[in-house]
N, C-alpha and C positions, 0 to 999 in steps of 0.2 A: 485356409481353404483346403479341403481334401476331396479328391474324387476317387471313387472305387468302381471299377468296371468288372463285370462278371457275366457269365452265361455262355462263354465259348465252349467249344467241344469238337468232336469228330462226327461228321455227318456225311452221308453219301450224296452224290450229285442229285439235285432235285429236292433235297430235303430242306428243313427249316431249322433255324436257331433264333433265339431271342437274346440279344445282349441288353444289359442294363447298366446304367451309370448312376450311382447314388452320390450325393454331395453333402458335405458338411461345411458350414461357414459361408455359403452362398446360396441364393435362391434361384432355382432353374426357372421359376415363373417370371423372373425379372432379367435373366441373363441367357444369352444364346449358348447352346451346346453344340459342339462339332463332334463328329466321329471321323477318325482317320484310320487308315490301315497301312500296314507295312508288310509286304511279301518278302520272303527270303531273297536277299541280294538286291532289293529294290529300295527306292526312296519311299518315305512315308507319303501317302497321298490322301487327299481329302475325299470323304465319302458322302457326308450328309450334314445338314445343319438344321437345328430346331431353334427358332428365335423365341425370345420371351413373348412376343406377340402371338406366337403359334404358327407363324409362317414357316414353311419348310423348303429346303432345297436339297437336291440330290445330284450326285455325279451321274453322267449320262448312262454309264454301263449298268447301273443298279435301278434306274427308273422303272417303275412297274413291278419291281421285285421286293424292294425294301420299303418299309414304312417307319415313321417315327411317332412316338407318343410320349406324353408326359403325365406323370402322376404327381400333382403338386402336393398332395397330402404326404407322400413319401419322399418328395423332393428327388424324384427319379425320372430319368429319361431312358426310354427303351427303343432299341433298333430291332425291329422284326425283319428277319431276313428269310425270304422264301425263294424257292426255285434256285437254290444255291448251285454254283458252278465251281469247278476246281480252281478257276482263276480268282475266286473270292477268298481263297486261302490266304491267311496272314494273321498278324497280330493287330487287333483292333483297339484303338485308344479313344477315350472320350477326352474332350478338351473344352475349357472355357476360359474366359479372361475378364479382367477388370481394367478400366482405363483410369488415367490421371493419378498416378502413372500406370503405364501398361504393365500388367502382371498376367502371366499365362500359367494355367494349371492343367496338369495332365493326370489322367488315371494311369494305373500301372500296366494296363494292357491285358487283353484276354485273347487267347489263341483260338482261331477258327481254322479247322482243317476240313476241306471238302475233298472226298475221295471220288475218283471217277469210276 
């Protein structure tokens, strides 16, 4: 299983970015995908989840600003980030896992920088 995250960049506050995560060896239509982010000097934190069922969950600070979507044909999950704030700055990682036994898979991270 390999995940590849991409789409980060530098944007001004109030702007938008679209992050995507493409997988090989696993189907996002059947497995949940998480997005995490890690700001400089801080611990990695959970941002959002898109479950195989299509249900989504978001961390409180991004509700109403970020959305998740899935393109099953491309086996890609995208995180649309609008109304970006400087505090959204960090490295964003996509993550998925398999059970029995538990195996976690991470994308390589994509940098998001929001300038004020």
